[in-house]
N, C-alpha and C positions, 0 to 999 in steps of 0.2 A: 348290846347296850346302846341306847340312843345318844344323840349329841346333847350335852358333852359326854364323851365316852368314859371318862373317869368319874369317881364319885363327885357329886355336885359341890362339895365343900373344898375340893382340890383345884387349885389354880395353877396350871402348868402351861404357860405360853411358850412360844418359840420352839415348838415340839420338833425334835429330830428323831424320826423313827428308824430303828435298825432291827434286822432279824439276825440273831445269832443262834445257831442250832435250831431247835424247834420252838423258840419263843420270840415274840416281838417285844422290843424294849422301846420305851419312850423316854428320851432325855430332853429336858427343857429348863427354862428359867423357873423361878418360884415366886408367884405373886401372893398377896394377901387381900382378902375381901375389903373393898372400899379404901385401900391404901392410896396415899397421895404420891407415892413414888413407885417406879418400876423395880420389881424384884427385891430380893433380900440377899443374905450372905450364904445361903445354902443351895445346893442342887439336890434334887430328888430323882429317883428312878422308879418307874412302874413297868411291869411286864405281864404278858399273857401268852397262853399257848397259841401258836399260829392256827391251830385247828378250831379254836374257840376264843376269838379276840374280844370276848365279853367278860372273861374271868380274870380281871386285872388284880395283881398283887403288888402291894407297895413295899419297896425295899428300903424305904426311909431315906435319911440324908446320906448321900454317897460322897459328898465333898463339901467343905465349908471354908470360907476365908474370914470368918469371925467367930467369936466364942458363942456357943449356943447353950441351951438349957443343960445339955448332958456332956458336951465335948468342947475342947479348945479348938482353935483354928488349925486347919491342916497346912497353913502357910505362915511363915514367921515374918513376912514383910508387908502384911496387910493389917488393917485395924478392925475393930468390931463394927465399924460403920461401913466397911467395904461391901461392895455388891457384886454379885456374880450374874452374868448374862449369857444366854444363848450358847449352850455347850454342844459339842459333838463328840461321839465316841467311835473309834475305829479299831478293828482287830488286826494285829500284825504279829505273825510268828507265835501265836498262842497267848499273846499279851493284849490287853485292852487299854487303849490310850484315850484319855479324856482331855479335850481342849476346851478352854473357857475364856471368856472375856471378863477381866476384872476391871471395874470402873477406875480409870486413872492410873492403872498399873500395867506393867508389861504382861503380855499374854502368858498363860501358864499351861503346863502339861502335867497330868497325873497318870498313874498306871495302876492296873489291877490284874489279878489272875482270873477274875470273873467279870462278865459283862455287867452285873448288877453292883459291882464294887464290894466294899468301899474302896475308894481310890486313894493312893498315896502320892503326895507331891513328888514330881520327878525333876522338873526344871522350869524356869521361865523360858519362853520361846526366844531363841537366839537369832539375831540378824545383824550382819556387819555393815549393812547399807544405811547410812544416816538418813533419818526421816521416813524410811519405808514403813509400811504397815502402821500408819498413824503414830510414828515415833515408837514403834515396837509394842503398841497396845494390842494389836491383832484383834480388831473388833469383829464379833460374831464369827469365829473361826469355823470353817468347814474343812474336813480332811478327807482325803481320798487315797487309797492304795490300789494301784492298777494291777492288772493280771501279771505284769512282769516284776512286781514287787516294788516298783518306784512309788514314792509317796509325794503328795502335793497338798498345799494349804491354800485356802481361798478366804479372803477377808475384805472388810471395808465398810465405811460409812460415807455416803455421797460419792466416793471414788473407790473402785475395786482394784485389788491387787492379788496376784497369785505368785507362787514360787514352789520350787521343788524342795522337799525336806530330805535331810540325810536319813535314809531309811534304816541306818544302823542304830541311831539314837532317837529319832522321831521328834526332835525339837530344834535342830539346827537348820536354818535356811541355807541352801547351797549358794555360794556366791555366784553372781552372774545369771541367776535363773529367774529373777523377779520380772514379772510382766504387769505393767500398770494398765488400768482401764480395760480389763479383759471383757467386761460389760461396759459399754461407753457411758461416760458421764456427760457427753455432749452428743447432739443428734448426729447419727451416722446412717444416712438413708440407704447406702449401699449394703449395709449389713442388716437392714430391716428395722433399725432403731430410728424411725423417722418422726417420732413425736417425743415430747418431753416425758410423757407418761410411761414410756417404755425404758427409760434410762435407769441406771443403777441407783438404788437408795441404800440398801443394806441387806443382811440376811441371806448370804450365799449358802447354797447347799448343792453338793455334787453327787450325781448318780450316773452309772454306766448301764445302758440297756443294749444288749447285743454289742455292736461296734460303735454305738453312738453315745457321746458324752452329753449329759443333760445338766445344765446349770439352772437351778431353781433359785429365784431371788425375789426380793421385795422391790418393785419398781418405784419410780420417783413419786413420793408424796401421795400414795393412794393405797386403799385397803385391798390390794390384789396380790396374787402370786403369779409371777411371770416365769417363762422358761426360754432358754436359748440353747442351741445344740451345736456340736462340733464333732469332727472326726478325730480330735486330739484332746487330751486333758488340759492342754495349754492354749486351746483355741487355734484360730479365731472362731468366735461364737457368732451365730446368726440368730436373731430374734425369731421365735416361732409362734408366740401367742401368750395368752393368759390362761391359767388353769382354773382360778376361782376368784370371786370378788366377795369378800366377807362383809363388805359394807353396803352391798346392794339391798336397799330397803331394810337396813338394820344399822344401829349405831356403830360406826366404823372408825378404825384407826389403822395404823400401819400393821400389816400382817407379816407372819414369819412361819415357815413350815417347810415341808418337803414331800416327796412321794416315796412309796414303798410297796413292794409286792408281798402280800400276806396270803400264803396258801393258794397261790394262783390268781388272786385278784389284786389289781393295782388300786391304791388309795392315795388321796392327797390329804395330808395332815395340816391343819391350820388352827387359828384361834379366834374367839369372839370376845368382845368387850362386855362388861357387866358393871353394875353399881354406879352408873352414871359417870364413869371415868374410863380413860384409856389404859389404866394401870391394873385393873382387875380382869384378867383374861383366862378363859377356860378353853381347853383343847377340844377340837372337833375334827371330824374325818368324813370324807365322802368318797364313794367309788368313782374311779376314772377309767378311761379306756385309752390305750395307746394303739393308734392305728398303724397299718403296715408301712405307711410313709414316715412314721416316727412322730407324727403330730399327736397332740393331746387335746381333744375337744373340751372347751370350757364347760364346767358343770355348775349347777346352781347349788346354793346352800340348802340343806334340808335338816330335819330333826332326826334323821335315821341313824347316823353313826354306822355301826356294823350290822344294823338290822335291815331287812328288806321292806318292812312296813311297820307302822305303829298299830296297836290294838285300840280302837276307839271305845271299846267296852271295858277297858281298864282305866282307872283314874290317871289322867294326864296332868302332870305338874306344869303350871303355866310357864315356868322358866325354860321349858324346852323350845320356846318360840324361835323360829328362824326368820320371821318377818316382824319388825317392830318399827313403826313410823310415827311421826308427829311428836317426837320427843319422849316417847315412852321408853322405859328401860327396865332391866332385871335388877332386883336388889336383894341382898341377903339380909334377912332379919336376924338370923342366928344360924348356927351350924345345921339346924334341922329344918329351917324354913326359908323359902325364897318366894318371891312374887313379882308381878309386873306392876310398876308404879308409874305415876305421871300420865295416866291414861286420860286423854281429852277427846273432844269431838272430832279431832283431826287424826286420831290414832287408828292404825290398822295392825292387827295381830294375826300372824299366820303360822301354820303348822303343815309341813310337807313330810310324809304322806301317811294317811290312815287307810287301812284295808277294812272296809265295812262288810266284806263277805258277800255271800249270795243272797238272793231274795228270800226273806223269811216269812212271806205271806201276809205282810201288814203294810199299810200305807203310811203309818206313823211310827215314831219312836220318841223316847224322852231324852231331853238334854238337861244336865244339871251343872251349875257352876258355883264355886265357893268364892265369894267376893267380900270386900270390905268397902262399904259405902263411905263417901266423903262429903255428903251434904248436898249433892245435886242429883235430881232424878234424870235417868237416861235409859236408853235401850242399847243392848248389845245384839247386833244382827249377826246371824250365822250364815255364811256362804260356803259353797264348795267350788273349787277350781278357779276362783277369782273373786272379784268384788263387783260393785255395780257399774264400774267404768274401767276399761282397760288402761286408761291414762293415769290411774291412781298409783300403780305399782310398776316399777321398771322391770321387775322379775316376772310379771304376769302379762301375757299378751291377749288373753281372752276375757270376756265378761263372765263373771261367775253366776251361779244360781243360788238365790236366797232360799234356805230351807226352814227358817224360823227366826225367832228373836226372844230375848228375855228382858224383862223390865227390872232395873236396878234402882233401889231406893237409898236410904240414908244409913242403913245399919250394916253390921257384919251379918251375913246371911248366906244360906244355901238356897239357890233359886232353881226350881225345876219347871220346865215347860215342855209341851208336846211340839215336836218338829216333824218335818217330812222325812220319811224313811229313805235311806240311801244304801245302794249296793256298790260293790267294786272299790277301786282304789282312788282316793281323792285327796287333794289338799283342802284344808279347812281354814277359813279366814273370818275374823271378827271385825266388824266396823261399829262405830259408836255414833249415836245421834241423840239430840235432845229436842224437846218441843217448846223451848223457851223462845220468846219473841220480844221485840223492842229492846229496852235497856237491859232486860234480863238476859237476852241472847248475847248482848255485848259483854255482860258480866261473866257469863259462863264460857265464852269463847276462849279456848285454849286453857281453861282451868281444869285441874285434875278432878275427875268425877268419881273414880273408884279404883280399887286395887284388885287384881285378879290373881287368885292363888292356884286354882285347879279346876278341872272340868271333866265330864264323862258323858258318853252317850249310852243309852240303855234301851235294849229291845223290849 
């Protein structure tokens, strides 16, 4: 399944991937399309077989801190307006423990006999140190159980904290184990945190690979995921690099995710913004590589998800775009329909990657797009591998090849044009231009020209 890897109506940001048994589970916050606030009062869980991470199954609401359509709250100290953020789930001695940040409330722990829940409230997270963990709120908790059975919790917003948990109950912080700023909140050049961008913002997530401990986190005020490593679960941690930038040539906000090995392949899970807001976020995933020295080369955002390539000869929904510039954004019209809106003469729309296959003996093929005109005539140019200037996109270093264009008018229409035939694997980019001059050029500069719903190439 392409990005987003869950059904397009599902908004699961802050994704924490876990493999339990032969299935991969995704735990995350729950957004709503076009909402003006982050998250709501429920947590949902989806899972898929590790051998086929395209067959996602929804397990419904697994925990709630407010009354919903069918159930009362799972907690008695919250209100119907309470919100749940950024959960994590860990297995310990056959039990599955869910940790979540409740806005303005002490952190909570819930437990289940199954990784998909439902989870039953166990306790608020306990800490005897005054002021620690944002006064006991435990923002964006990440939990880790080491090979020796010892358990640790990592939290923070603007400043990071970690501590060892009582492994017998999994909710008490052991006195004297708190370590502050395990990822620095101020520049520490000696540990590799030599710029403000590398410092801790929020979204801690712990993984152990071999003998190395990886802390994945959201760095200071940017749409990237960074990582630091240590030879101990309590640090010290050294900055190693960035894994992904979800805001590169795309409407960006703070990111949150982690890494996971699924059936022998490592992936980074992250989210993208939609609906012209930083509150409507959908889960995405990219393949990554962990090198022998423990480093993770930074990867680009794509449309691929768990696929190796997209099929250009099947209809592509426009909202799969991984490049959106010039103020354009994805919008949900209803649960069945999404499109790209606010497309102007400054917009670039990109899709990485399509496999056009081998030479089929023709110099041309057809391209069709379903659009909604907005009163201004324009052309949508079709490029492969880049656009007309390498300076227009930060994620593209080469000049692309133009293979054709379509003319878009005022109406809702399907437009079909003959374009140059293409073989092999390529990124596809659309640029927009008009022929207006004088005051008309000024009038249409930056004005929305049309909406793009879908497109297809045809041999």
